[in-house]
Backbone bond lengths (Angstrom), bond angles and torsions (degrees), N, CA, C in turn:
res aa  C-N    CA-C-N  psi(-1)  N-CA   C-N-CA  omega(-1)  CA-C   N-CA-C  phi
1 M - - - 1.476 - - 1.569 109.66 -
2 N 1.287 114.86 134.29 1.462 121.09 -179.25 1.518 108.23 -57.27
3 N 1.349 117.87 140.60 1.426 121.85 -178.56 1.524 113.03 -60.86
4 S 1.321 116.61 -23.78 1.483 119.57 177.94 1.484 111.90 -68.84
5 N 1.380 116.71 -19.58 1.407 122.32 178.37 1.558 115.06 -101.59
6 K 1.308 114.42 9.23 1.493 120.47 176.63 1.503 109.20 -80.37
7 D 1.303 116.39 141.64 1.466 122.03 178.03 1.515 111.06 -72.55
8 R 1.336 116.94 104.02 1.437 122.08 175.75 1.546 112.24 -124.98
9 I 1.306 115.24 21.94 1.452 122.38 -173.81 1.549 113.62 -57.92
10 F 1.334 115.20 -36.12 1.425 119.68 -177.63 1.545 113.30 -109.87
11 S 1.317 115.20 22.22 1.471 119.67 -172.57 1.528 112.90 -77.31
12 E 1.339 116.75 -22.21 1.471 121.23 178.20 1.532 110.84 -111.08
13 A 1.275 116.03 147.96 1.510 121.84 -178.23 1.563 107.92 -57.57
14 I 1.338 112.37 133.09 1.435 119.93 177.77 1.513 110.86 -103.99
15 K 1.321 116.70 122.63 1.496 123.13 -176.77 1.479 111.74 -67.89
16 K 1.355 115.99 -45.48 1.475 120.84 -177.75 1.521 110.76 -120.58
17 P 1.341 118.46 94.01 1.444 123.14 -177.51 1.485 110.77 -56.29
18 Q 1.357 117.43 141.26 1.481 122.10 178.96 1.562 106.25 -133.70
19 D 1.329 115.05 158.86 1.457 120.27 176.54 1.575 107.38 -65.24
20 F 1.379 112.17 146.37 1.450 118.11 176.90 1.522 114.37 -62.43
21 V 1.311 116.46 133.20 1.494 121.30 -177.88 1.524 108.20 -127.52
22 F 1.345 118.38 139.76 1.464 123.34 178.60 1.575 107.34 -86.03
23 D 1.329 114.00 74.57 1.505 115.94 -175.88 1.534 108.64 -106.48
24 E 1.318 115.80 -166.80 1.488 122.16 -175.14 1.499 111.47 -58.50
25 R 1.373 117.53 -40.24 1.472 118.59 179.07 1.478 113.47 -62.03
26 V 1.363 116.56 -42.82 1.438 118.69 -179.95 1.522 110.56 -69.39
27 A 1.320 117.55 -38.52 1.514 120.34 -179.43 1.479 110.87 -59.64
28 A 1.359 116.46 -37.39 1.467 120.54 -178.90 1.495 115.80 -66.02
29 V 1.319 116.76 -26.99 1.509 122.43 178.91 1.501 114.81 -114.38
30 F 1.345 118.27 6.55 1.477 119.92 -169.69 1.524 113.38 -59.37
31 P 1.308 121.52 -42.31 1.496 117.31 178.82 1.511 115.76 -56.41
32 D 1.362 113.01 -42.26 1.470 118.29 176.49 1.488 112.15 -65.24
33 M 1.377 115.50 -41.29 1.454 121.27 -178.74 1.542 109.47 -61.23
34 L 1.295 116.04 -43.20 1.488 118.93 -179.22 1.517 113.58 -65.79
35 L 1.300 116.91 -44.52 1.490 122.93 -178.05 1.525 110.13 -62.74
36 R 1.351 113.67 -37.75 1.539 116.30 -175.31 1.524 113.02 -94.04
37 S 1.375 116.00 -2.57 1.464 120.30 -174.01 1.569 112.87 -116.75
38 I 1.294 117.84 -26.34 1.478 120.43 -178.27 1.506 112.94 -117.85
39 P 1.268 117.79 106.56 1.486 120.56 -178.33 1.499 110.16 -65.84
40 G 1.335 114.52 130.69 1.455 121.20 -178.31 1.485 117.74 81.92
41 Y 1.347 118.58 6.60 1.461 122.36 -176.59 1.487 112.20 -55.44
42 P 1.341 121.50 -47.47 1.491 120.08 177.99 1.556 113.98 -56.92
43 A 1.314 116.52 -37.60 1.458 121.73 -179.54 1.543 109.22 -65.47
44 I 1.310 118.48 -41.64 1.432 122.92 178.91 1.565 109.76 -60.51
45 I 1.334 113.32 -51.51 1.502 118.74 -179.09 1.501 109.58 -61.28
46 G 1.302 119.77 -42.37 1.455 122.30 179.85 1.529 112.25 -60.65
47 M 1.360 117.74 -43.07 1.400 121.18 -179.26 1.504 113.94 -69.02
48 I 1.315 116.89 -24.61 1.473 119.82 176.80 1.578 109.10 -62.10
49 E 1.322 117.33 -36.88 1.469 121.66 174.72 1.517 107.84 -61.90
50 T 1.279 119.08 -49.48 1.471 121.72 -178.79 1.505 114.12 -61.28
51 L 1.334 114.28 -44.07 1.486 121.00 179.74 1.559 110.44 -65.89
52 T 1.308 115.47 -37.20 1.458 118.67 178.90 1.510 111.32 -64.20
53 A 1.371 116.19 -42.81 1.420 120.44 -178.97 1.513 110.71 -61.07
54 Q 1.312 118.24 -30.38 1.475 122.00 -175.96 1.513 111.67 -90.19
55 F 1.310 119.36 -32.69 1.486 121.20 -168.66 1.556 114.67 -111.76
56 A 1.280 119.80 -17.96 1.487 121.36 -178.82 1.575 107.35 -64.04
57 Q 1.272 113.54 132.78 1.507 119.90 -179.46 1.512 111.57 -106.78
58 N 1.333 116.23 150.64 1.452 118.53 -178.80 1.561 109.88 -62.66
59 N 1.307 114.80 149.67 1.499 121.65 173.75 1.546 111.41 62.30
60 T 1.326 116.23 37.25 1.505 119.97 179.72 1.482 111.82 -130.04
61 C 1.320 117.05 173.65 1.473 123.06 177.50 1.525 108.57 -107.98
62 L 1.323 114.54 148.28 1.450 124.12 176.77 1.579 106.57 -120.56
63 Y 1.312 118.26 128.56 1.418 122.76 -173.69 1.559 112.62 -119.16
64 D 1.311 114.79 135.49 1.463 123.54 171.38 1.542 105.01 -115.60
65 L 1.318 115.33 101.61 1.492 121.96 -174.55 1.471 109.77 -95.28
66 G 1.340 118.15 118.83 1.485 120.83 -173.31 1.495 107.70 80.67
67 C 1.296 117.40 49.30 1.485 122.95 -165.33 1.558 113.84 -70.92
68 S 1.327 116.99 -19.15 1.486 122.31 -170.63 1.511 108.97 45.96
69 L 1.352 121.19 -117.08 1.507 119.48 -177.46 1.543 111.15 -90.58
70 G 1.305 119.03 18.36 1.438 122.88 170.26 1.518 118.81 78.04
71 A 1.289 117.48 19.47 1.504 119.83 -177.27 1.513 110.20 -60.16
72 S 1.361 121.01 -43.57 1.447 122.19 179.84 1.543 110.16 -64.31
73 A 1.323 117.31 -44.81 1.465 121.09 -178.43 1.508 110.74 -63.57
74 Q 1.338 116.54 -37.05 1.476 118.43 178.16 1.517 111.21 -70.89
75 S 1.356 118.13 -33.17 1.463 120.30 175.41 1.514 109.72 -66.89
76 M 1.339 117.65 -40.39 1.479 119.29 175.67 1.498 111.34 -61.15
77 Q 1.347 115.08 -39.80 1.484 119.02 -179.84 1.515 110.95 -61.01
78 K 1.335 117.22 -40.08 1.451 119.92 -179.44 1.544 113.27 -70.91
79 G 1.290 115.22 -32.04 1.481 120.95 -175.75 1.593 112.85 -88.21
80 L 1.309 114.59 -13.92 1.493 117.62 -172.07 1.527 112.00 -64.68
81 R 1.316 116.00 121.63 1.463 122.24 173.68 1.534 112.17 -114.91
82 A 1.318 116.40 -22.10 1.431 122.44 178.52 1.566 110.12 -63.98
83 E 1.334 117.18 156.55 1.420 122.59 -175.15 1.551 111.36 -102.35
84 N 1.358 114.24 153.96 1.486 120.30 174.73 1.513 111.90 56.85
85 C 1.316 116.61 48.44 1.515 119.42 179.21 1.484 111.87 -109.25
86 R 1.294 117.33 161.01 1.429 123.77 170.83 1.512 110.42 -118.91
87 I 1.347 118.44 140.29 1.458 123.41 174.82 1.506 107.77 -112.54
88 I 1.352 114.34 118.38 1.505 119.82 -174.10 1.507 107.58 -119.25
89 A 1.345 115.62 121.32 1.458 121.48 -179.26 1.517 108.34 -115.20
90 V 1.379 116.54 132.86 1.452 120.85 -172.63 1.509 109.57 -130.28
91 D 1.324 118.88 135.48 1.453 122.44 174.35 1.544 105.35 -153.67
92 N 1.316 113.76 145.88 1.508 118.87 178.01 1.527 114.54 -88.84
93 S 1.319 116.88 4.80 1.451 120.83 174.44 1.535 109.92 -93.17
94 R 1.286 118.62 115.63 1.453 124.16 176.20 1.549 110.20 -58.95
95 A 1.317 115.17 -40.40 1.485 121.19 -174.94 1.538 106.43 -64.14
96 M 1.292 117.09 -43.82 1.489 121.75 -178.59 1.534 110.98 -63.37
97 I 1.309 116.59 -49.64 1.471 121.46 -178.12 1.534 111.25 -64.61
98 D 1.312 116.77 -41.38 1.452 116.93 176.38 1.495 113.99 -64.02
99 S 1.295 119.04 -33.11 1.485 123.49 173.15 1.492 110.11 -65.91
100 C 1.338 117.34 -40.65 1.510 121.43 -178.83 1.505 109.21 -63.13
101 I 1.343 115.52 -48.26 1.455 119.69 -176.72 1.531 112.17 -63.54
102 A 1.318 114.80 -39.84 1.462 118.65 177.94 1.531 112.39 -65.85
103 A 1.321 116.82 -37.39 1.476 120.91 -179.81 1.458 111.41 -72.07
104 Q 1.337 121.23 -20.89 1.426 124.49 -175.00 1.538 113.53 -73.43
105 T 1.360 115.04 -17.66 1.465 119.59 -179.17 1.535 110.04 -59.79
106 G 1.317 112.98 130.13 1.438 119.86 179.09 1.543 114.21 90.49
107 N 1.341 117.41 -4.72 1.464 120.81 178.92 1.518 106.35 -81.52
108 N 1.369 115.30 120.61 1.485 120.14 -174.78 1.500 110.02 -107.39
109 A 1.319 118.97 27.09 1.473 121.86 177.79 1.527 109.23 -60.91
110 A 1.351 116.90 148.80 1.461 121.32 -177.81 1.505 111.07 -62.84
111 T 1.335 115.95 -36.74 1.522 121.26 178.46 1.546 110.13 -108.08
112 R 1.317 115.41 113.29 1.448 120.31 179.99 1.518 109.13 -75.22
113 I 1.301 118.24 153.88 1.419 124.21 173.38 1.529 109.71 -90.89
114 E 1.274 118.19 128.62 1.450 123.75 176.14 1.512 111.40 -93.66
115 Y 1.260 120.15 110.03 1.438 125.42 -176.16 1.560 111.54 -96.53
116 H 1.339 114.08 126.08 1.456 119.35 -177.97 1.550 109.67 -124.46
117 C 1.304 116.92 131.62 1.454 121.51 170.73 1.532 110.51 -91.21
118 D 1.400 113.71 102.19 1.464 116.77 -177.14 1.546 104.95 -161.96
119 D 1.342 114.45 163.92 1.432 122.87 172.02 1.496 109.51 -75.36
120 I 1.326 118.61 128.05 1.471 118.71 -176.90 1.543 110.19 -64.76
121 L 1.318 120.52 -17.79 1.434 122.06 174.10 1.504 114.38 -68.29
122 N 1.378 115.68 -14.63 1.422 123.54 176.93 1.469 114.31 -101.80
123 C 1.361 118.09 -6.12 1.417 124.67 -168.82 1.574 108.24 -79.79
124 E 1.310 116.18 133.07 1.498 121.54 176.69 1.508 105.79 -86.23
125 I 1.313 116.00 131.47 1.484 123.38 175.27 1.511 108.26 -105.93
126 E 1.280 117.53 118.88 1.488 122.57 -176.79 1.496 110.02 -136.54
127 D 1.349 116.17 136.06 1.495 122.54 171.94 1.566 111.87 48.91
128 A 1.337 115.09 44.80 1.436 118.88 -176.80 1.538 110.77 -90.36
129 S 1.362 116.14 134.64 1.476 118.03 172.32 1.599 109.06 -110.87
130 V 1.339 116.10 -16.63 1.504 120.51 175.91 1.489 106.86 -141.87
131 V 1.374 115.10 126.50 1.462 121.21 175.14 1.546 106.75 -130.42
132 V 1.273 114.84 131.11 1.516 121.18 -179.51 1.505 108.18 -119.96
133 M 1.315 116.61 133.62 1.503 124.14 166.70 1.541 106.19 -127.94
134 N 1.262 117.89 98.97 1.461 123.28 -177.19 1.500 108.93 -97.06
135 F 1.343 118.29 104.47 1.453 123.08 175.76 1.542 110.17 55.58
136 T 1.322 115.65 46.66 1.460 122.17 -178.09 1.504 113.84 -120.13
137 L 1.352 116.69 -41.19 1.451 119.74 -178.62 1.466 113.28 -59.36
138 Q 1.301 116.44 -31.51 1.485 121.88 179.02 1.528 111.33 -60.03
139 F 1.278 120.14 -20.14 1.497 122.78 -179.71 1.503 111.63 -96.55
140 V 1.360 117.91 -5.29 1.510 123.22 178.96 1.485 108.37 -85.83
141 D 1.330 117.51 140.59 1.483 123.76 177.00 1.522 105.57 -50.75
142 K 1.366 116.24 130.03 1.451 119.11 -179.56 1.529 114.48 -55.26
143 A 1.325 114.60 -36.04 1.417 118.63 -178.70 1.530 114.81 -67.67
144 R 1.302 117.05 -9.97 1.508 121.78 -179.24 1.523 112.92 -114.32
145 R 1.283 117.34 2.26 1.468 121.09 -177.33 1.523 112.15 -65.18
146 R 1.356 116.28 -46.14 1.448 121.63 179.51 1.539 110.54 -61.51
147 E 1.319 116.63 -45.87 1.446 122.82 176.01 1.501 112.27 -51.80
148 L 1.342 114.98 -46.94 1.466 119.93 -179.28 1.532 112.52 -66.25
149 L 1.282 114.98 -44.71 1.488 116.77 179.62 1.555 112.37 -66.95
150 D 1.348 115.07 -33.33 1.480 117.04 176.79 1.517 109.91 -62.82
151 R 1.328 115.87 -38.93 1.501 120.62 -177.38 1.532 108.72 -72.02
152 I 1.324 117.72 -40.09 1.413 117.54 175.06 1.523 113.49 -59.32
153 F 1.350 116.50 -45.93 1.447 121.13 -179.95 1.532 110.48 -60.53
154 A 1.328 117.40 -45.22 1.379 120.87 -179.51 1.515 117.03 -60.73
155 G 1.369 112.89 -30.44 1.504 120.26 179.84 1.564 114.58 -88.31
156 M 1.374 116.99 5.20 1.448 117.94 -177.64 1.453 112.77 -101.70
157 R 1.318 114.93 155.36 1.493 122.19 176.46 1.540 107.57 -81.56
158 P 1.361 117.41 152.03 1.466 121.76 173.38 1.547 109.77 -51.53
159 N 1.318 116.00 137.48 1.430 122.25 177.89 1.536 114.04 74.53
160 G 1.353 113.51 7.82 1.470 118.31 176.16 1.517 107.64 -75.19
161 I 1.386 117.09 161.37 1.445 121.28 179.13 1.501 112.28 -117.54
162 F 1.340 112.80 147.85 1.455 121.39 172.25 1.511 110.55 -122.16
163 I 1.339 115.98 122.43 1.417 123.10 -179.25 1.492 108.98 -104.06
164 L 1.350 115.43 119.04 1.488 120.89 -175.26 1.517 107.76 -121.46
165 S 1.317 115.11 115.36 1.522 118.31 179.15 1.545 105.80 -114.59
166 E 1.346 115.60 135.76 1.459 121.17 -172.30 1.523 112.25 -150.40
167 K 1.303 117.31 150.40 1.412 121.48 162.37 1.547 108.38 -79.08
168 V 1.322 117.28 135.12 1.504 116.93 -173.96 1.512 109.09 -125.94
169 R 1.333 114.03 165.23 1.445 122.90 172.97 1.524 106.84 -118.71
170 F 1.358 115.74 162.70 1.457 121.97 -175.97 1.525 111.54 -118.07
171 E 1.306 116.67 141.17 1.491 120.21 -177.21 1.492 112.58 -63.11
172 D 1.357 115.76 -36.62 1.454 121.97 177.48 1.539 107.31 -72.91
173 Q 1.303 115.99 111.46 1.485 118.53 -173.89 1.470 114.25 -64.56
174 A 1.355 117.91 -34.25 1.484 121.27 177.47 1.535 108.87 -65.37
175 V 1.301 118.93 -44.19 1.417 121.54 177.95 1.534 111.42 -64.55
176 N 1.316 116.46 -43.19 1.439 120.63 -179.59 1.524 109.80 -60.56
177 K 1.372 117.18 -45.87 1.473 121.32 -179.39 1.562 109.82 -61.49
178 L 1.312 115.01 -43.23 1.505 120.29 -177.29 1.492 108.89 -60.95
179 L 1.320 117.24 -48.29 1.484 120.55 -175.43 1.575 112.54 -69.28
180 I 1.304 116.51 -29.07 1.436 119.28 172.76 1.575 110.14 -69.65
181 E 1.262 115.83 -38.57 1.503 118.58 175.60 1.496 114.60 -62.65
182 V 1.416 110.66 -42.68 1.492 116.72 179.21 1.519 110.35 -67.21
183 Y 1.346 114.34 -35.50 1.484 117.01 178.26 1.515 110.80 -66.97
184 H 1.251 117.44 -40.99 1.507 120.18 177.03 1.532 109.96 -61.72
185 A 1.354 116.65 -39.06 1.443 117.85 175.63 1.528 112.74 -63.08
186 F 1.321 116.80 -35.48 1.477 122.82 177.12 1.512 107.47 -63.14
187 K 1.280 118.83 -43.40 1.497 121.56 179.47 1.550 111.53 -66.66
188 K 1.305 115.93 -37.89 1.491 119.92 178.76 1.531 109.62 -65.99
189 A 1.349 115.82 -38.86 1.459 120.03 178.55 1.468 111.72 -65.80
190 N 1.333 115.59 -23.35 1.512 119.73 178.08 1.513 111.90 -93.46
191 G 1.361 118.31 11.04 1.407 121.47 167.93 1.551 115.28 100.81
192 Y 1.347 117.92 5.43 1.426 119.56 176.47 1.532 110.53 -83.29
193 S 1.278 119.91 140.41 1.444 125.69 176.48 1.516 111.48 -82.82
194 D 1.320 115.46 165.48 1.490 119.33 179.13 1.499 107.89 -64.77
195 L 1.316 121.63 -32.29 1.473 123.97 178.96 1.533 108.67 -67.81
196 E 1.275 119.46 -43.53 1.456 122.24 179.10 1.495 111.02 -60.65
197 I 1.398 113.74 -49.08 1.469 119.75 -178.96 1.507 112.08 -58.95
198 S 1.310 115.18 -43.68 1.499 122.03 -177.76 1.513 110.24 -66.65
199 Q 1.330 117.35 -46.58 1.419 118.75 -174.23 1.543 111.96 -73.60
200 K 1.310 118.10 -33.13 1.487 119.80 177.68 1.534 108.19 -68.43
201 R 1.373 115.35 -42.18 1.458 119.40 -178.88 1.581 108.74 -60.18
202 A 1.299 117.50 -41.70 1.440 121.64 177.54 1.559 113.09 -63.41
203 A 1.334 114.88 -40.38 1.486 120.29 178.86 1.482 112.74 -66.00
204 L 1.408 117.71 -29.81 1.448 122.03 -178.16 1.512 113.61 -91.15
205 E 1.300 115.89 -11.59 1.504 119.99 -171.48 1.484 114.33 -54.59
206 N 1.344 120.13 -38.05 1.443 123.54 -177.49 1.500 111.08 -99.72
207 V 1.349 118.59 1.45 1.442 121.62 -171.08 1.560 109.17 -113.21
208 L 1.317 113.89 -46.26 1.488 118.83 -179.87 1.518 110.08 -99.13
209 I 1.320 117.18 111.36 1.468 119.33 -176.01 1.593 105.94 -116.12
210 P 1.357 113.63 103.85 1.480 119.09 -179.16 1.473 113.49 -78.98
211 E 1.341 115.93 154.44 1.469 122.15 174.92 1.539 107.91 -125.80
212 T 1.354 113.71 176.38 1.455 117.34 -179.97 1.516 110.53 -82.45
213 I 1.311 115.37 163.42 1.501 118.64 174.91 1.545 109.49 -60.51
214 K 1.326 117.09 -38.25 1.485 118.86 178.04 1.514 110.71 -62.74
215 D 1.328 119.15 -39.94 1.433 121.38 -179.39 1.557 108.10 -58.05
216 H 1.335 115.93 -46.90 1.472 119.92 -176.59 1.535 109.71 -67.35
217 R 1.327 117.47 -44.88 1.469 117.67 -178.34 1.519 111.58 -63.84
218 D 1.321 118.21 -45.71 1.476 122.57 -179.12 1.538 108.77 -59.01
219 R 1.288 118.63 -45.94 1.453 122.57 -178.51 1.549 110.18 -61.98
220 L 1.317 117.64 -44.79 1.469 121.03 179.81 1.551 108.57 -62.28
221 I 1.267 120.01 -43.30 1.476 120.95 -179.45 1.506 109.65 -68.09
222 R 1.346 119.54 -38.55 1.451 121.02 176.59 1.522 111.46 -63.75
223 S 1.284 117.44 -33.49 1.458 121.45 176.29 1.500 114.43 -68.91
224 G 1.330 116.16 -15.73 1.445 119.91 176.43 1.519 119.41 119.59
225 F 1.336 116.45 -6.01 1.462 120.24 -179.91 1.525 110.81 -66.24
226 K 1.311 116.43 137.56 1.439 120.57 -172.15 1.608 108.91 -78.56
227 S 1.290 115.92 -20.79 1.476 120.55 175.43 1.467 109.67 -152.45
228 A 1.323 114.57 151.21 1.504 121.36 178.93 1.505 108.64 -154.42
229 D 1.360 119.33 108.30 1.462 121.94 -168.38 1.523 107.98 -139.87
230 V 1.331 115.36 145.89 1.431 122.34 175.41 1.521 110.95 -70.70
231 W 1.312 120.47 123.64 1.468 121.17 176.20 1.564 109.69 -109.64
232 F 1.294 119.96 -12.37 1.435 123.71 177.14 1.564 110.58 -145.29
233 Q 1.330 114.79 135.16 1.477 118.71 171.62 1.473 110.72 -149.83
234 C 1.278 116.84 137.02 1.535 122.07 172.33 1.509 105.19 -143.02
235 F 1.320 117.29 118.87 1.487 123.11 -176.63 1.512 109.70 53.56
236 N 1.312 117.11 -124.25 1.512 120.65 -178.84 1.489 112.87 -100.86
237 F 1.311 118.46 31.62 1.434 124.62 174.82 1.536 109.96 -124.76
238 M 1.296 116.79 135.44 1.460 118.60 178.41 1.482 113.21 -145.67
239 S 1.318 118.28 168.12 1.449 123.02 175.69 1.522 106.79 -136.11
240 M 1.292 116.72 134.43 1.441 124.60 -179.73 1.529 112.94 -110.98
241 L 1.322 117.14 151.43 1.488 122.45 176.89 1.477 107.55 -120.29
242 A 1.335 117.15 115.76 1.442 120.44 -179.66 1.545 109.70 -113.97
243 I 1.274 119.62 139.95 1.485 122.84 -171.97 1.541 105.88 -121.92
244 K 1.300 117.91 130.09 1.468 124.97 175.45 1.514 109.78 -77.18
């Protein structure tokens, strides 16, 4: 990757710390940021293609909610075997959506991705057979997470799947502390400095609010999903598969 696309956003000391924002600077380095910050991210994206091939139903919609640069939507596009489907990707960052639209030029896939700049809390979910939220719910106000999942469930077809990937915390404080330390070691091994790790953590503190795996599973079951289980976990990052 060109050095200009390396994530160096927090490499210099910041005098006035601010909350993390998905702006143009972040969009420009986001692929590198994801690869160096989320253990197992390529595996999760790859399996979305496989799960789409198996679970997407004819004449339905597929949603990537909080799509950022559209990696999940593009994986669904590659795996799609069902006929007469729509792929809808939504994000509230104008910079991210503009980058997605620009990158789609020259893509000759049979099913185009429809990119929308909007808050996912305003997004209508209809006739969905596959819905993905990759590291997105953690940025939604905790008081509105149940409401969002209820709406997703209501807009899904029977036997449709919901893929939820999140950073999580653990009720056992010793385990939680250990996995945070291991995660920081993972980031250092990927070239981030102690300063970068510390400053990014501070920027996310009031923005990214993680919950436990039990919190996520219980909420999904309360929303009506007949099953909700972890299919991937590495350190304090996991992905769940829920089936309507």
